[in-house]
PDB file of N, CA, C and O in Angstrom:
ATOM      1  N   MET A   1     127.513  66.257 119.478  1.00  0.00           N
ATOM      2  CA  MET A   1     126.778  65.687 118.690  1.00  0.00           C
ATOM      3  C   MET A   1     126.481  66.376 117.342  1.00  0.00           C
ATOM      4  O   MET A   1     125.656  67.288 117.385  1.00  0.00           O
ATOM      5  N   HIS A   2     127.005  66.086 116.217  1.00  0.00           N
ATOM      6  CA  HIS A   2     126.657  66.945 115.203  1.00  0.00           C
ATOM      7  C   HIS A   2     125.819  66.515 114.024  1.00  0.00           C
ATOM      8  O   HIS A   2     126.244  65.495 113.483  1.00  0.00           O
ATOM      9  N   TYR A   3     124.794  67.011 113.521  1.00  0.00           N
ATOM     10  CA  TYR A   3     123.839  65.786 112.881  1.00  0.00           C
ATOM     11  C   TYR A   3     123.886  66.742 111.052  1.00  0.00           C
ATOM     12  O   TYR A   3     123.114  66.330 110.186  1.00  0.00           O
ATOM     13  N   GLU A   4     124.607  67.648 110.810  1.00  0.00           N
ATOM     14  CA  GLU A   4     124.792  68.370 109.501  1.00  0.00           C
ATOM     15  C   GLU A   4     123.317  68.507 109.123  1.00  0.00           C
ATOM     16  O   GLU A   4     122.926  67.978 108.082  1.00  0.00           O
ATOM     17  N   ALA A   5     122.384  69.262 109.994  1.00  0.00           N
ATOM     18  CA  ALA A   5     120.788  69.621 109.514  1.00  0.00           C
ATOM     19  C   ALA A   5     121.580  70.936 108.938  1.00  0.00           C
ATOM     20  O   ALA A   5     122.736  71.300 109.156  1.00  0.00           O
ATOM     21  N   GLY A   6     120.398  71.609 108.003  1.00  0.00           N
ATOM     22  CA  GLY A   6     120.233  72.497 107.258  1.00  0.00           C
ATOM     23  C   GLY A   6     119.508  73.575 108.060  1.00  0.00           C
ATOM     24  O   GLY A   6     118.583  73.160 108.758  1.00  0.00           O
ATOM     25  N   SER A   7     119.814  75.154 108.091  1.00  0.00           N
ATOM     26  CA  SER A   7     119.124  76.010 108.820  1.00  0.00           C
ATOM     27  C   SER A   7     117.482  76.050 108.500  1.00  0.00           C
ATOM     28  O   SER A   7     116.635  76.364 109.337  1.00  0.00           O
ATOM     29  N   SER A   8     117.243  75.716 107.288  1.00  0.00           N
ATOM     30  CA  SER A   8     115.784  75.623 107.043  1.00  0.00           C
ATOM     31  C   SER A   8     115.134  74.359 107.545  1.00  0.00           C
ATOM     32  O   SER A   8     113.908  74.257 107.501  1.00  0.00           O
ATOM     33  N   THR A   9     115.929  73.343 108.045  1.00  0.00           N
ATOM     34  CA  THR A   9     115.357  72.119 108.199  1.00  0.00           C
ATOM     35  C   THR A   9     115.087  72.540 109.805  1.00  0.00           C
ATOM     36  O   THR A   9     113.940  72.481 110.248  1.00  0.00           O
ATOM     37  N   ILE A  10     116.262  72.990 110.691  1.00  0.00           N
ATOM     38  CA  ILE A  10     115.952  73.285 112.145  1.00  0.00           C
ATOM     39  C   ILE A  10     114.947  74.872 112.019  1.00  0.00           C
ATOM     40  O   ILE A  10     114.295  75.214 113.006  1.00  0.00           O
ATOM     41  N   GLY A  11     114.934  75.362 111.286  1.00  0.00           N
ATOM     42  CA  GLY A  11     113.535  76.533 111.375  1.00  0.00           C
ATOM     43  C   GLY A  11     112.271  75.903 111.135  1.00  0.00           C
ATOM     44  O   GLY A  11     111.274  76.145 111.814  1.00  0.00           O
ATOM     45  N   ARG A  12     112.299  75.120 110.204  1.00  0.00           N
ATOM     46  CA  ARG A  12     111.029  74.409 110.122  1.00  0.00           C
ATOM     47  C   ARG A  12     110.380  73.429 111.413  1.00  0.00           C
ATOM     48  O   ARG A  12     109.198  73.261 111.712  1.00  0.00           O
ATOM     49  N   ALA A  13     111.642  72.849 112.057  1.00  0.00           N
ATOM     50  CA  ALA A  13     111.080  71.902 113.238  1.00  0.00           C
ATOM     51  C   ALA A  13     111.020  72.726 114.276  1.00  0.00           C
ATOM     52  O   ALA A  13     110.272  72.297 115.155  1.00  0.00           O
ATOM     53  N   LEU A  14     111.692  74.090 114.591  1.00  0.00           N
ATOM     54  CA  LEU A  14     111.236  75.191 115.679  1.00  0.00           C
ATOM     55  C   LEU A  14     109.798  75.711 115.244  1.00  0.00           C
ATOM     56  O   LEU A  14     108.954  75.892 116.122  1.00  0.00           O
ATOM     57  N   ALA A  15     109.534  75.927 114.063  1.00  0.00           N
ATOM     58  CA  ALA A  15     107.988  76.298 113.884  1.00  0.00           C
ATOM     59  C   ALA A  15     106.995  75.398 114.240  1.00  0.00           C
ATOM     60  O   ALA A  15     105.916  75.715 114.740  1.00  0.00           O
ATOM     61  N   GLU A  16     107.408  74.140 113.948  1.00  0.00           N
ATOM     62  CA  GLU A  16     106.749  73.022 114.394  1.00  0.00           C
ATOM     63  C   GLU A  16     106.263  72.863 115.983  1.00  0.00           C
ATOM     64  O   GLU A  16     105.099  72.788 116.378  1.00  0.00           O
ATOM     65  N   ILE A  17     107.736  72.826 116.950  1.00  0.00           N
ATOM     66  CA  ILE A  17     107.458  72.720 118.110  1.00  0.00           C
ATOM     67  C   ILE A  17     106.874  73.658 119.028  1.00  0.00           C
ATOM     68  O   ILE A  17     106.242  73.404 120.053  1.00  0.00           O
ATOM     69  N   ARG A  18     107.278  75.225 118.332  1.00  0.00           N
ATOM     70  CA  ARG A  18     106.630  75.930 119.364  1.00  0.00           C
ATOM     71  C   ARG A  18     105.250  75.862 119.657  1.00  0.00           C
ATOM     72  O   ARG A  18     104.989  75.709 120.850  1.00  0.00           O
ATOM     73  N   PRO A  19     104.350  75.932 118.913  1.00  0.00           N
ATOM     74  CA  PRO A  19     102.987  75.589 119.023  1.00  0.00           C
ATOM     75  C   PRO A  19     102.397  74.587 119.879  1.00  0.00           C
ATOM     76  O   PRO A  19     101.451  74.741 120.653  1.00  0.00           O
ATOM     77  N   LEU A  20     103.302  73.177 119.568  1.00  0.00           N
ATOM     78  CA  LEU A  20     102.975  72.193 120.429  1.00  0.00           C
ATOM     79  C   LEU A  20     103.584  72.609 122.137  1.00  0.00           C
ATOM     80  O   LEU A  20     102.921  72.416 123.157  1.00  0.00           O
ATOM     81  N   LEU A  21     104.352  72.938 122.114  1.00  0.00           N
ATOM     82  CA  LEU A  21     105.025  73.576 123.584  1.00  0.00           C
ATOM     83  C   LEU A  21     103.831  73.847 124.197  1.00  0.00           C
ATOM     84  O   LEU A  21     103.271  73.078 124.979  1.00  0.00           O
ATOM     85  N   ALA A  22     103.354  75.123 123.798  1.00  0.00           N
ATOM     86  CA  ALA A  22     102.466  76.087 124.031  1.00  0.00           C
ATOM     87  C   ALA A  22     101.299  75.650 124.389  1.00  0.00           C
ATOM     88  O   ALA A  22     100.753  76.037 125.422  1.00  0.00           O
ATOM     89  N   GLU A  23     100.635  74.553 123.352  1.00  0.00           N
ATOM     90  CA  GLU A  23      99.375  74.194 123.713  1.00  0.00           C
ATOM     91  C   GLU A  23      99.570  73.163 124.661  1.00  0.00           C
ATOM     92  O   GLU A  23      98.686  73.284 125.509  1.00  0.00           O
ATOM     93  N   ARG A  24     100.425  72.052 124.960  1.00  0.00           N
ATOM     94  CA  ARG A  24     100.616  70.972 125.674  1.00  0.00           C
ATOM     95  C   ARG A  24     101.583  70.972 126.549  1.00  0.00           C
ATOM     96  O   ARG A  24     101.397  70.330 127.583  1.00  0.00           O
ATOM     97  N   GLY A  25     102.859  71.690 126.358  1.00  0.00           N
ATOM     98  CA  GLY A  25     103.820  71.709 127.325  1.00  0.00           C
ATOM     99  C   GLY A  25     104.556  70.352 127.296  1.00  0.00           C
ATOM    100  O   GLY A  25     104.211  69.518 126.459  1.00  0.00           O
ATOM    101  N   PHE A  26     105.506  70.101 128.125  1.00  0.00           N
ATOM    102  CA  PHE A  26     106.344  68.737 128.147  1.00  0.00           C
ATOM    103  C   PHE A  26     106.671  68.853 129.380  1.00  0.00           C
ATOM    104  O   PHE A  26     107.294  69.778 129.901  1.00  0.00           O
ATOM    105  N   ALA A  27     106.068  67.505 130.068  1.00  0.00           N
ATOM    106  CA  ALA A  27     106.173  66.932 131.351  1.00  0.00           C
ATOM    107  C   ALA A  27     107.712  66.388 131.128  1.00  0.00           C
ATOM    108  O   ALA A  27     108.171  65.779 130.161  1.00  0.00           O
ATOM    109  N   VAL A  28     108.454  66.875 132.528  1.00  0.00           N
ATOM    110  CA  VAL A  28     110.113  66.143 132.126  1.00  0.00           C
ATOM    111  C   VAL A  28     109.801  65.041 133.210  1.00  0.00           C
ATOM    112  O   VAL A  28     109.124  65.121 134.235  1.00  0.00           O
ATOM    113  N   PRO A  29     110.639  63.784 132.563  1.00  0.00           N
ATOM    114  CA  PRO A  29     110.479  62.713 133.165  1.00  0.00           C
ATOM    115  C   PRO A  29     111.165  62.791 134.538  1.00  0.00           C
ATOM    116  O   PRO A  29     112.226  63.415 134.563  1.00  0.00           O
ATOM    117  N   ASP A  30     110.753  62.295 135.590  1.00  0.00           N
ATOM    118  CA  ASP A  30     111.705  62.288 137.051  1.00  0.00           C
ATOM    119  C   ASP A  30     111.390  63.658 137.505  1.00  0.00           C
ATOM    120  O   ASP A  30     111.754  63.890 138.657  1.00  0.00           O
ATOM    121  N   ARG A  31     110.894  64.471 136.977  1.00  0.00           N
ATOM    122  CA  ARG A  31     110.482  65.699 137.671  1.00  0.00           C
ATOM    123  C   ARG A  31     109.159  66.291 138.165  1.00  0.00           C
ATOM    124  O   ARG A  31     108.716  67.290 137.599  1.00  0.00           O
ATOM    125  N   PRO A  32     108.723  65.918 138.846  1.00  0.00           N
ATOM    126  CA  PRO A  32     107.162  65.979 138.861  1.00  0.00           C
ATOM    127  C   PRO A  32     106.846  67.598 139.090  1.00  0.00           C
ATOM    128  O   PRO A  32     107.629  68.354 139.664  1.00  0.00           O
ATOM    129  N   GLY A  33     105.747  67.937 138.621  1.00  0.00           N
ATOM    130  CA  GLY A  33     105.540  69.090 138.709  1.00  0.00           C
ATOM    131  C   GLY A  33     106.055  70.275 137.737  1.00  0.00           C
ATOM    132  O   GLY A  33     105.637  71.426 137.864  1.00  0.00           O
ATOM    133  N   VAL A  34     107.166  69.827 136.579  1.00  0.00           N
ATOM    134  CA  VAL A  34     107.870  70.564 135.914  1.00  0.00           C
ATOM    135  C   VAL A  34     107.301  70.302 134.345  1.00  0.00           C
ATOM    136  O   VAL A  34     107.500  69.236 133.761  1.00  0.00           O
ATOM    137  N   ARG A  35     106.653  71.297 133.823  1.00  0.00           N
ATOM    138  CA  ARG A  35     106.324  71.084 132.729  1.00  0.00           C
ATOM    139  C   ARG A  35     107.010  72.539 131.678  1.00  0.00           C
ATOM    140  O   ARG A  35     106.747  73.733 131.820  1.00  0.00           O
ATOM    141  N   LEU A  36     107.922  71.895 130.666  1.00  0.00           N
ATOM    142  CA  LEU A  36     107.999  73.137 129.738  1.00  0.00           C
ATOM    143  C   LEU A  36     107.237  73.561 128.640  1.00  0.00           C
ATOM    144  O   LEU A  36     107.022  72.936 127.601  1.00  0.00           O
ATOM    145  N   ARG A  37     106.788  74.843 129.008  1.00  0.00           N
ATOM    146  CA  ARG A  37     106.116  75.247 127.791  1.00  0.00           C
ATOM    147  C   ARG A  37     106.511  76.371 126.740  1.00  0.00           C
ATOM    148  O   ARG A  37     105.618  76.684 125.952  1.00  0.00           O
ATOM    149  N   THR A  38     107.708  77.003 126.628  1.00  0.00           N
ATOM    150  CA  THR A  38     108.623  77.429 125.773  1.00  0.00           C
ATOM    151  C   THR A  38     109.678  76.873 125.583  1.00  0.00           C
ATOM    152  O   THR A  38     110.020  75.961 126.337  1.00  0.00           O
ATOM    153  N   LEU A  39     110.696  77.388 124.229  1.00  0.00           N
ATOM    154  CA  LEU A  39     112.071  76.773 124.059  1.00  0.00           C
ATOM    155  C   LEU A  39     112.737  77.953 125.053  1.00  0.00           C
ATOM    156  O   LEU A  39     113.965  77.857 125.060  1.00  0.00           O
ATOM    157  N   ALA A  40     112.307  78.864 125.756  1.00  0.00           N
ATOM    158  CA  ALA A  40     113.153  79.509 126.981  1.00  0.00           C
ATOM    159  C   ALA A  40     113.269  78.522 128.059  1.00  0.00           C
ATOM    160  O   ALA A  40     114.255  78.311 128.766  1.00  0.00           O
ATOM    161  N   ASP A  41     112.021  77.895 128.088  1.00  0.00           N
ATOM    162  CA  ASP A  41     112.217  76.820 129.491  1.00  0.00           C
ATOM    163  C   ASP A  41     112.984  75.629 129.513  1.00  0.00           C
ATOM    164  O   ASP A  41     113.391  75.005 130.493  1.00  0.00           O
ATOM    165  N   VAL A  42     113.136  75.385 128.243  1.00  0.00           N
ATOM    166  CA  VAL A  42     113.862  74.094 127.620  1.00  0.00           C
ATOM    167  C   VAL A  42     115.357  74.561 127.819  1.00  0.00           C
ATOM    168  O   VAL A  42     116.079  73.842 128.510  1.00  0.00           O
ATOM    169  N   SER A  43     115.816  75.583 127.325  1.00  0.00           N
ATOM    170  CA  SER A  43     117.229  76.016 127.688  1.00  0.00           C
ATOM    171  C   SER A  43     118.235  75.751 128.872  1.00  0.00           C
ATOM    172  O   SER A  43     119.337  75.204 128.918  1.00  0.00           O
ATOM    173  N   PRO A  44     117.409  76.363 129.829  1.00  0.00           N
ATOM    174  CA  PRO A  44     117.953  76.354 131.206  1.00  0.00           C
ATOM    175  C   PRO A  44     117.943  74.980 131.695  1.00  0.00           C
ATOM    176  O   PRO A  44     118.647  74.839 132.695  1.00  0.00           O
ATOM    177  N   MET A  45     117.247  73.736 131.215  1.00  0.00           N
ATOM    178  CA  MET A  45     117.450  72.777 131.784  1.00  0.00           C
ATOM    179  C   MET A  45     118.704  72.245 131.708  1.00  0.00           C
ATOM    180  O   MET A  45     119.426  72.401 130.723  1.00  0.00           O
ATOM    181  N   PRO A  46     119.135  71.383 133.064  1.00  0.00           N
ATOM    182  CA  PRO A  46     120.450  70.541 132.989  1.00  0.00           C
ATOM    183  C   PRO A  46     120.763  69.676 132.032  1.00  0.00           C
ATOM    184  O   PRO A  46     119.715  69.263 131.535  1.00  0.00           O
ATOM    185  N   LYS A  47     121.657  69.221 131.555  1.00  0.00           N
ATOM    186  CA  LYS A  47     122.063  68.525 130.590  1.00  0.00           C
ATOM    187  C   LYS A  47     122.095  67.204 131.166  1.00  0.00           C
ATOM    188  O   LYS A  47     122.374  67.218 132.365  1.00  0.00           O
ATOM    189  N   PRO A  48     121.879  66.009 130.638  1.00  0.00           N
ATOM    190  CA  PRO A  48     121.870  64.824 131.192  1.00  0.00           C
ATOM    191  C   PRO A  48     123.176  64.230 131.605  1.00  0.00           C
ATOM    192  O   PRO A  48     123.957  64.494 130.691  1.00  0.00           O
ATOM    193  N   ARG A  49     123.669  63.694 132.345  1.00  0.00           N
ATOM    194  CA  ARG A  49     124.797  63.007 132.580  1.00  0.00           C
ATOM    195  C   ARG A  49     124.862  61.884 131.659  1.00  0.00           C
ATOM    196  O   ARG A  49     123.870  61.186 131.453  1.00  0.00           O
ATOM    197  N   THR A  50     126.263  61.623 130.951  1.00  0.00           N
ATOM    198  CA  THR A  50     126.592  60.627 130.216  1.00  0.00           C
ATOM    199  C   THR A  50     127.785  59.894 130.686  1.00  0.00           C
ATOM    200  O   THR A  50     128.196  58.918 130.059  1.00  0.00           O
TER     201      THR A  50
END
């Protein structure tokens, strides 16, 4: 899927999400005990089936 977002928009979103991940992490639904805290943690996650 392509949303035609500009690089400054993406950069701003990354700058906002990094501190939130570091502070609180993200609990993965249906995966007890898995908590993502960095963008590197998010990358290797398997993609959902469609």
